C-alpha positions in Angstrom: 187.2 212.0 161.0 190.1 210.2 159.4 192.8 207.9 161.6 194.9 207.4 158.9 198.9 207.8 159.7 201.0 208.6 157.1 200.7 205.4 154.7 199.0 203.1 156.5 195.6 202.8 159.2 194.2 200.6 161.6 191.8 198.0 160.8 190.0 195.8 163.3 188.2 192.6 162.5 185.9 191.3 165.4 184.1 187.8 164.5 182.6 185.3 167.0 184.0 182.4 164.5 187.3 182.2 162.5 187.3 185.4 160.8 187.9 184.1 157.3 185.3 186.0 156.3 186.0 189.0 157.3 189.4 189.0 156.5 188.6 187.8 152.7 186.4 190.9 152.6 188.7 193.4 154.4 191.7 192.5 152.0 190.0 192.5 149.0 188.6 196.3 149.4 192.1 197.2 150.6 193.9 195.5 147.8 192.0 198.7 146.3 193.8 201.4 148.0 197.2 201.2 146.7 199.3 203.8 148.6 197.6 203.2 152.0 197.7 200.0 154.0 196.1 198.5 156.9 197.2 197.4 160.0 195.1 194.3 160.8 194.0 193.6 164.4 192.2 190.1 164.1 189.9 188.9 167.2 188.3 185.2 166.3 186.0 183.6 168.6 184.7 186.8 170.2 181.5 185.3 171.8 181.4 187.0 175.3 181.3 190.2 177.3 184.6 189.4 178.5 186.3 188.6 175.5 184.8 191.7 174.1 186.2 194.1 176.5 190.0 193.2 175.7 188.6 194.1 172.0 186.9 197.3 173.0 190.5 198.3 174.6 192.6 197.4 171.9 190.1 199.6 169.4 190.4 202.6 172.0 194.6 202.4 172.0 194.5 202.3 168.0 191.3 203.8 166.5 190.6 203.1 162.9 188.3 200.8 160.8 186.0 198.2 162.3 184.5 195.5 161.0 182.7 192.9 162.7 180.5 189.6 162.1 179.0 189.1 165.4 175.4 188.0 165.7 174.5 188.3 169.4 172.9 191.5 169.9 174.4 192.8 172.8 177.6 192.2 171.5 176.8 194.3 168.0 175.4 196.9 170.5 178.5 197.4 173.1 180.9 197.6 170.1 178.6 199.9 167.9 178.6 202.4 171.0 182.2 202.4 171.8 182.9 203.1 168.1 180.3 205.9 168.1 182.0 207.5 171.0 185.2 207.0 169.8 184.0 208.7 166.4 185.1 206.0 164.0 183.3 203.9 161.6 182.1 200.3 162.5 180.0 197.7 159.9 178.3 194.4 160.3 179.4 192.9 157.5 176.9 190.4 157.5 174.3 192.6 158.8 173.1 193.9 155.5 173.3 190.1 153.4 171.2 188.9 156.3 168.6 191.9 156.1 168.5 191.3 152.7 168.0 187.2 152.6 165.0 188.0 155.8 163.1 190.4 153.2 163.3 188.0 150.6 163.0 184.8 152.4 160.4 186.3 155.0 162.1 184.9 157.9 164.6 185.4 160.3 167.5 183.8 160.7 168.3 181.4 163.6 171.8 183.5 164.3 173.9 180.2 164.3 177.8 181.5 165.2 180.1 179.8 162.7 177.0 178.2 160.9 179.4 177.8 157.8 181.8 175.9 159.1 179.7 173.0 160.5 181.1 169.3 159.7 178.9 168.6 156.6 179.1 166.6 153.8 180.5 169.6 151.9 183.8 170.1 154.4 184.5 166.4 154.0 184.4 166.6 150.5 186.9 169.4 150.8 189.1 167.4 153.2 188.9 164.7 150.8 189.7 166.5 148.2 192.7 168.3 149.9 194.0 164.8 151.0 193.9 163.3 147.1 195.5 166.6 145.7 198.4 166.3 148.4 198.9 162.9 147.5 198.7 163.6 143.7 201.0 166.2 143.5 203.9 167.1 141.1 203.5 163.6 139.4 202.8 160.9 142.4 200.9 157.6 142.3 199.8 158.1 138.5 197.9 155.0 139.0 195.2 157.2 141.1 194.9 160.1 138.3 191.4 158.4 136.9 189.9 159.4 140.4 190.5 163.2 139.9 188.1 165.6 139.1 190.4 167.7 137.7 194.4 167.4 136.5 197.0 170.0 135.5 199.6 169.7 133.4 202.5 172.1 132.5 206.1 173.1 132.7 208.0 174.0 135.7 206.9 177.1 137.5 203.3 177.4 135.8 201.7 177.7 139.5 200.6 173.8 139.2 200.7 173.2 143.0 199.5 176.1 144.8 196.4 176.1 142.0 195.9 172.1 142.9 195.9 173.2 146.7 193.2 176.1 145.9 191.3 173.9 144.1 190.6 171.5 146.5 189.8 173.9 149.1 186.7 174.2 146.7 186.0 170.5 146.9 187.6 169.7 143.5 190.0 166.6 143.8 192.9 167.8 141.6 196.3 165.9 140.6 199.0 167.6 138.8 201.6 166.1 136.4 204.8 168.0 135.4 206.1 168.0 131.8 209.7 167.1 132.2 212.4 168.0 129.3 214.1 164.6 128.5 211.4 162.1 130.4 208.7 160.9 128.7 205.2 162.1 129.0 203.6 159.7 131.4 201.4 157.1 129.7 198.6 157.6 132.1 198.1 161.1 131.5 197.6 160.6 127.7 195.0 157.8 128.6 192.6 160.1 130.6 189.1 160.4 129.5 187.3 161.2 133.0 189.0 163.8 134.6 189.4 167.3 132.7 192.7 167.8 131.6 194.0 171.1 132.0 197.5 172.4 130.5 199.1 175.7 132.0 200.9 177.8 129.8 203.0 180.9 130.4 205.4 183.1 128.0 209.1 182.0 128.0 210.3 185.3 129.4 207.7 184.9 132.5 208.9 181.7 133.4 212.6 182.4 133.1 211.6 185.6 135.5 209.9 183.1 137.9 212.9 180.4 137.4 215.2 183.0 138.4 214.2 183.8 141.2 213.5 180.4 142.3 217.4 179.5 141.8 218.1 182.6 143.8 215.6 182.2 146.7 217.5 178.8 147.1 220.8 180.4 147.4 221.9 178.5 143.9 224.3 180.6 141.7 222.6 181.4 138.4 224.9 180.0 135.2 224.4 178.6 131.8 221.4 176.0 133.1 219.0 175.1 130.1 216.3 175.6 132.8 216.5 179.2 132.5 218.0 179.4 128.8 215.6 181.1 127.0 215.8 179.0 123.6 215.3 175.7 125.9 212.7 177.2 127.9 210.5 178.6 124.7 211.3 174.4 123.4 209.9 173.6 126.4 206.7 175.6 125.9 206.0 175.0 122.3 206.3 171.1 123.2 203.8 171.6 126.1 201.5 173.1 123.4 201.8 170.5 120.9 201.2 168.2 123.1 198.2 169.6 124.5 196.9 170.4 121.1 197.6 166.3 120.2 195.0 165.2 123.3 193.0 168.2 123.0 193.4 169.4 126.4 191.9 172.5 127.9 195.1 175.0 127.6 195.2 178.2 129.9 197.5 181.2 129.9 198.4 182.0 133.4 201.1 184.3 132.6 199.3 187.5 134.1 196.6 185.4 136.1 196.9 184.9 139.7 196.2 181.8 141.4 192.7 182.7 141.9 192.0 183.6 138.8 193.5 180.7 137.4 191.3 178.4 139.7 188.2 180.4 138.8 189.0 179.8 135.2 189.3 176.4 135.9 186.2 175.9 138.3 184.3 177.3 135.2 185.7 175.0 132.6 184.8 172.2 135.1 181.2 173.2 135.7 180.6 173.6 131.9 182.0 170.1 131.6 179.9 168.6 134.0 176.8 170.4 132.4 177.7 169.4 128.9 177.7 165.7 130.3 174.5 166.1 132.1 173.0 167.1 128.6 173.9 163.9 126.8 
């Protein structure tokens, strides 16, 4: 029985941890349905029967799809029973994966709540990478560029900063250096040997569109500024490509890429480079 009302449906995400896993999975699937949108109800840190009481009450008031990452069997049993009673679908997102691991490894899991968020070496590596990337954003502290894993460069509005932050969240120390018309290219950038340098590019048409939107969002009038002049932007793009070829930098066209897709491509380049260096 469908509970879709018009162009939306209720999506209940119940987690005994932060809920990040559920949100990521749910949004990835919901994105496949262009004509209907989820109304998200997110319930993090649900670890007691009392906390679950409130969740079940809200599910009853707004029936829909229920996804959960609960490991406590009593809580799982109650949420599944309530969904059967309401005749709505529910799914343990981690359940099938845990069963697969158990079948292959021949042992049960320890059912440790929030195990993916423990303060281990990997966690502190991510924090270090985030601190580094924030400190070396937009051409700041050029003297520390050689300590990066990845250095992004490119003209204005090629998504250097958000891509840097995304990569840092994956533990990759990332700096970014803009290429600005009329300002000499920093010698520290062209002298780099250790980090992977990736030059981000986009078509002039796309850059002009993004820059115009940026100007409008700041409340400024759109004039004959060279920032959005077609010939000026075309010259910027051509200069960036020549500079990349001269220095042998990796080149990535971000015209039709999301931040996630750009970051994934850079992570692959980074991994390939590490493997190559290990084999040498």
